[in-house]
Structures are given as C-alpha cells and as structure tokens.
N, C-alpha and C positions, 0 to 999 in steps of 0.2 A: 504494500499499500504506499501511497505517496503522502507527503505533507507539504503545505505551502508555508513559507517563512517570510514574514513582512517586517521590515524595519520601517516603522511609521514616521509620520511627521514631514513628509515631502508632498508638495503640491503636485497634483496631476495636471500637466500642461502638454498640449500637443494636438496631433491630428490622427484620427483613426477611421476605419470603416467597419461597419458591422457585417456579420455573416448572414446567411439565409435563415429564415425563420424555422425554428424547430417545430413549432406548432402548426406550421403549414406543410413542411416536408413529410411529417409522419402520416397524416391522412392521405396526402397525395401519393405517397409510396404504396399505401394500402390499396388505394383506388386503382393502381396499375393492374391489379389482378382482374378487374372487369374486362379489360380490352382484349385479352388473348393476342396481344401484339407487342411490338417494341415501343417503349416510352423512354425518353431521355430527359432526366430532371437536372437542371442546372442550378447552381447556387445552393446546393444541398450541404448543410453544415456537417463537419466531421465531429460527431457527438456519439456517446455510447447508446443513446436512445435510437439514433439512426442506425447504428450497428445492429441493435436488437431487431429493428424493422426489417433490415436486410436479411438477418438470420431467419426470420419468419418467412419472408418471401422465398428464400432458397429451400426451406423445409417444405413449402407448398409445392415446389417443383419449378419455380421460376429461375431463370438464368439471370444473374446480376453481375454487372461489371461496374466497378467503381474506379474513377480516375479523378483524383483530387476532389473537387467539389461537384463533380458530375456523376450521376448514377444512372446507368442504363438498365432497364428491366425488360426482359423478354418473358411474358407470361403466356406464351402460346400453349404451353403444356402445364397443367395443374394435376399433380399426381395424388394429392391427399386433400382432405377437407377438415382435418383436425390439427390443432395447434397445441403442442405439449405444455404442461404446466410451467416448466422451467423457462420456456420462451415467453409465455404470457406474463409471468411474474417480473420480467425484466423492465417493463414500463407500463404505466397506466394507459397510454394511448393504444395499447395492443387491442383493446376492445373494438377499435374502429375496423379491425379486420373482419369482425362478425358480418357486417353488411356486405362487404366485398366477397368473402368466401361463400356466403349463403346465396348471393345473386349469381355467382359464377358456377357453383357446383350443385346448388339445390339443397345443400346440407352443410352444417358446420358443427364442430365439437370443440368447445373451449373451456377454460376455467376462468376464475376471476382474475383480472389484471393486477399488476404490481405498481411500482412507482413510489413516489414520496408519500409518507404517511402524514398527510396534513388535514385529514378529515375523512368522513365516511365515504364520500363520493360514490353513492350507490349507482348501480348500473340498471336500476329499475326502468328509467326512461328509455334506455336502449332496448330492453327486452319488450316492454309494452309496445314501443314503436314498431319493432320487427313483427310482433304479433298482428298489429293492425295492417301490415303489409302482406300478411298471409303466412307467416312463419308459425310452426308449432314448436313449442320450447318446453323441455322438461329438465329438471335438475336432479342429479343423482351423485351423492358423494362428492359435492363440490364441483362437479363437471356439468356443463350445460350442453344439452343435445338439441340441435335445431334442425328442422326439416321443412320441406314445403309439400303441401298437399298436391298442388298442380304447379303454380308459379307465383312469383311476387306480383302483386297488383297494387295499383294506386290507392291512396287513402287520404282522408283529411285528418291530420294529426295536430292536436294542440298540446304543446308542452307546458307542464305546470311551472317549469323554470327554464329560462333560455340557456340550456345546456349546450356547450360548444361541441362536445363529443357526440351527444345524441343527434344534434343537428347534422353533423358530418356523416354519421352512420346512416341516417335516413336518406340524405342526399345521394350517398353512394349506392345504397340498395335501390332506391327509387329510380335512379338513372337507367337501370336495366330492367325495371318493372313494366308490366302492362298497364297502360292508363296514366292518369295524372295524379300526382301527390301534392298536397298543399300543406306546408308546415306553418302553423300559427304560433306566435311567440318564439320564433327561431332566434338563435344566437346571431349577433350582428357583428362579431369580430372580423377584422380584416382577413384573418385566416380562412373564414367561411367563404369570403369573396374569392380568395386565391384558389381554394378547392373548386369552386364553381367554374372559375376560368379554366382550370386544368380539365375538368370533366367536359366543359363545352368545347374545348379544343379536341377532345376525343370523340365528339359528335353528340354529346348530351344536349338536352334542351332545358336549361335551368335559368330562371329569371327571379329577380328580387333578392338575390344574395347580398347581404349587407343591410337589408331591412328586416323588419320583424315577420314579414310573410314571404316565404320562398315557395315558388312553384316549380315543380319538376315534371316534365312530360317524359314518360318512359320511352327508351329507344331500344329496339331489338338488337342492334349491332353497333358496338363502339369500336374505335380503332386507336392506334398509337398516336402519339404526338410528342413534341418537345415543349418543355415548360420551364420557366425560370421562377424559382421560389422568391417571394417578397422578402425584404429585409426584416430582421428580427427586431420588433419594437421593444421587446423586453430586454434584450441585450443592450440596445441603444439606451434605454431608460436606465439600466444598471450603471453604465459608465458615466452617464450625465450625473446621476445621484452620487456616485463615488467621487467624481471631480468636485461636486458641490461641497461634500463633507471635508475635503482637504483644502478648500479655498482656491481651487484650481481654475484653469481656463482651458477648455478643449473645444475642438470642432470635430463633428462626426459626419462623414460623408456616406453616400449610398443609403440614406435613411429616408423614410417618408414622414415628415413632421406631423401631418395630420393624424397619423396612427398613434402618436403619443400626446394627443391634444389634452387629455386629462392631467397629464403630469406637469405640463408647462405652467399652468397657474399655481401649482403647489410650489415649484421651484422659484417662481417669481415672488410669491408670498414670503418665501425664505430669504429673499434679498438678491437672488441671482438675476443677472442680465442675460436674456436669451434672444437670439436672432435666428431667423430661418429664411432659407432661400432655396427654392427648388428641392433638391434632395440633400440639402445640407442643414445642419443645426449647430449653432455655436453657443457656448455657455461661458459666462464669466462670473465666478462666485466671489462674495466679499470675504474678508479675513474671518468674520464670525457670522454665521447664519442667524436669521431670526426664527422665532417659533412659527409654527403653522397651527392655527387655532383648532381646526378639525379636518380630518380626512376620513372619508367613508368609502370603502371598497364597494364597487358595484359592477354589474356586467357591463361590457362595452356598450356605449362610449364613456362610461364612468371610469373612475380610478381603478386601475387593474390590481387584483389581488396579488398577482405575481410581483408587483413592485412594493407591496406593503412592508415586508420585512426589511427591505433595503432602505426605503425612505425612513423607516423607524430608526435604523442605525445612523443615518444622516442627522436626524433630529436629536440624537443623543448628544451631539456636540453643538446644538443650536442654543441661542440665548432665549430662555423662557420655557414654558411648558406647553407641549403639544399633545393632542389626542388623536388616536387612530381607532376607528371602529371597523372590524372585519365582518362583513356581511355575507361573504361567499362560503368560507370554510370555517368550521367550528374549532379546529385545532391548529391554527396557523401562527401561534406564538411560541412554538417550541424553541426558537432561537433566542428568546429573551433571556433565559438563564445563562446562556453562553455569553451574550452581550454584557450581562451584569458582571461577569468575570473581568471584563476590561474596564469596569467602573461605571457603566451605563446605569442611569437611575430610571428604572421602568417598572411600573406596577400594572398588573393585568387582572382584570375582573371580567370573567365571561369572554365576551367578544370585544372588549374595550381595553386598550393599552394607553396609559398616561405616561408620557415621557417628559421627565424634568431634565432639560439640557444641562450638560456639564461643560465647563471650559476645557477640561482635558480628560482624555481616556488614557489608560495605561495598558501596554501590551501584556498578553497572557496566553497560556495554552488553552485552546478551545477546540470543540468538536462540531463540525457542520452537521446539523440534524436532518437537513434536506437541501434541495437545490437552491431555492431562493434564500433560505436561511443561511446557507453557506456563503453566498455572495454578500449578505448583510454583514457577516463576520469579516469578510475581506474589506468591506467599506469601513467598518469600525477600526480594523487593524491599520488601515492606511492613515486614518485620522489620529490614531493613538500615538503616544510617546513610547519609544522602546520597541521590543520585539514581540510579535504575535506569531504563534505557531498553530496552524489550522490542520487538523486531521479530518478524516471523513471526506476526502476530496473526490471520491467516486460520485458523490451526489453532484458536485459541480460539473463533472464531465458529462452529465446528462443534458445540460443546457448551455454550457459555455465552452467554446472552442479555445483551448490554450489561453485562459484568462491571464495567467502569469506573463505570457508573452505580450499580450495587448497592454497590460499595465506597465510593463517595462518599457514599452514604446512611449508611454506617457510620463516616464521619469520616475516611476515607483521603484523602490528597492525591494524587489520581491524575487524569490526563487522557489523552485519546486524540486524536492528531493525525494528519493526512494527511502522509505522508513527502514527497510531491511539492511540495505548496504550503504546508505548515506550518499549515494551518487546523485548528482544533480541532473535534471532533465536536460538532454542535449540541446534542444531548441532554445531553452531559456539561457543556458550557460553561454552559448555562442551567438546570441542574438545581437549584442553590441558589435561583435566582430563582423556581422553580415549586413549592418545598416550603414552603408556608405562610409566606412571607416578609412580615413587617409592613412597611408603608411606611417608607422611609428606612433600612432595615437593609441592611448590606452583604452581598454573597453569602458572604463569609468568615464573618461573624458568624452568618448564617443556618445555614450548614452546621454550625458548632460548636454552635449552640443546638439544632438538630434532633438532633444526635448525643447531646447531654446529655439532652434530653427522652426520647429513645428508651432511653438508658441508665437513666434513672430508672424507666421502665416495666419494664425487665428486672429492676431491683432489686425492684420490687413483685412481679413474677411469681415471682421466686426467693425471696421472703420475706425480703429483706434490708432 
C-alpha cells in the first residue's frame, strides 16, 4: 500500500488541466455493451474504478484495448451474463451494468455493488425501474437474478429521488427497448447529458437529458461510435478548493465552468476572486479565507455532495464559523475525526457539521476513509504546518489520477511512497526533472521556477 506525504504551508500556484470525468466514463463504458460493435472512448481517466469497469467488460467477453486515455471496446461477442461478486464489489457504479447486460442478453446475474461506504445508497430505484421495463428480478443469498419474459418495453417511470445511477440505468436499458420510456424527476447532472450524447451517437433517440424529464425512444439496433468524455467537474472543484485553502492562485484549463456553477458562489463568499472564460477558470485566494455562512448539498444544479468534505477542510482554516448540511448521504462525515487530528474544530450532529475556523492546522498521521474524504485530508495537509502522512490512498485512486503529480505541478511539497519498501513513486520523483528543466538546474529549483512561470501566466489570464 502507498502513503502520501505532504509538507504543508506552501501556496498552490500555477496552471493545470483536468482529466475526463469518472462519473461519465463509467456508465459510458457500461453502455458500450449495447452496441455489439466497436466504440472508442477518448479522455477516459486512468483510475482504479475505470480499471474495474474494464475488468467487467472483459469478463463479459468484450475485447478492450487501452492506450493512454483512450479505451476501445469491441462488444461484438458477449459470452456471459453474470458478473462475479469480486468485480461488483470493486465500485458502486458497477450496478449500471445491470441495464446494459439485461438489454443485450435478456438476463443478468449480479450482486450488490461496492465502492465508498458513505451511506446506504440502496439500489431499490434501479430494481423497481428495471421491473417497470419488463424485467423479472429475484434475490437469493445476496445475488440478484434478472430475466425478461419477452423483451424490454417502454414505460413511464417517476423516480422518488433524482438518482444519477438509476437515471443512467434506465437510459441504457430503454435505449434498446421496444417503445418509448419517459423518466420523470430524472437526475440533471452533466454526466447524464454526456451519456445521452454517447448513446445518441450510437443511434439512440434520447431527448431532454439534463432536464428533469428525459424521453427515450427505443431503437432495435445500435452501432459503435467515437466519443470524448467531458471534463471532471469534481476534480476541477477539488483543486480549486485546495488552492483556496492555501491562499493560492491557479488556473484550470479544459474545464466547463457552468458545470461547477454551485461552487463558484461559495468560493466567492469565502473571499476568492474567480474569473472564467471559455473552458478556463482562474482563482485567486486571499491570505485568510472568510467563513461561509451555510452550505447545503443538493442534487445538481445544487452544491455537489462530492465537494462537501473538501470544502469543509477548506473552511477549517477560514476566519469564522461555517455550517454544512449534507442532504444526499447520511454518513458522509467520516473524514471529520481525521481532520480533527490536524487541529480542525468541527462538530457533527446528524447531517449538520459546524466548522469553527482555525488560523493554523498542524500536520499529523491520518487515514483516508473514502474517496472525497481522502482529498479533504490532502487539502487540510496542504494548508497545515508541518508534515501530514495520509494512508488509505487506494480510495483516492478511485477518482483522482496521480493527485500527487498534479499538486507537485502547483508547487506543493508532496510525494507518494510505497509503505512496504519506502520507495517513492517514479512519476512523482522524476516530475521536476521532466518539466522543462534546463541543464544543471536542481529538481527543487525547477519545481519552484515552473510554479512561478505558471503563476505569472495566471496573472496574465486574470488581468493582473
């Protein structure tokens, strides 16, 4: 296992670009099963969750070729309709394969999915929706057995909650069903629109994606396509928040500012200066952040639950008392006890966290409890004085591609080492040597110079 070591107290300054959206890539990879053809997915992030999706595709019989951030899937032959427990437990999004496998083979056998333990996240909406589309589902010893009497058929489905996963599962299955399906109270996330764009590129007929009502006209035959995954709005949000916590100044390219519209007012209230242009967003943070009176997580376009833990870490060093109310998941404050090891003053009661900002945090040994909680600890460690050691990095690998590498580009003193033998990750150790280092320049000088050059570019983009 690896651990991340941070020497805190350095401002994040510079210019980075975000990777493709994990939450788009996973359902799109699952949807390739429908086509029985070759699909090429560009801008696919190198994450352990994506690795798990590829393992499932290969288990089903697909041929998968991965070249950097491009994944080519040939689903012309599907040999099985069951997904083993060990593969299902690798990630929560594995449930989205239910609709794809059921539509392609007429049956599916799965178990409950895995992923971060941040709440109950029941799959009831998925199962009830598949039943409305014509599936017969039974459960035995923790396994779900799904079959079709004749074929999938269109249906009117009203979701009791705008679940992203359930909306995706319905869209995928309904794209190959007979008749028209209408989803009411559908999730509105950008990832829903991206999935619809992919499916429409395969010949599906989907309208309304991104709104609360989505209409899918079933198509008998889909075909392969090429698709580019949208930028990851949560990754972009994470680095903006981390830079804010350190009093930094960064610019992020290849991002869609409208996708993080709910975060921008929060950062502005905290005292940050934010400018956007096209697919750019730049942020300049004050030396000390101000409190944010109240944040409530909500389904998109509200404040994202995935940014809650990270912004909470940022507010731990703000001036004043802030309040966060978590409305999506009931157990998403597991990171708080670890933040308190660094000196954060946070009290939690039910779904509410009250954060009393501290002028200083102090480095400590902490354990990442989940994906976003892990990045919250990184954020706090960057803002803290002294050394922070983070274990449980496997959670971070589910949603952040080489975060230590990105942070080092922004001037952070961070490295990742193997706990067993103490060796540092090669890409982190050699990063400074590979970023335009003139002959004779030390790695430390190169990192500082690169951060200053990128900082200067941010000044120009922000008109400073």
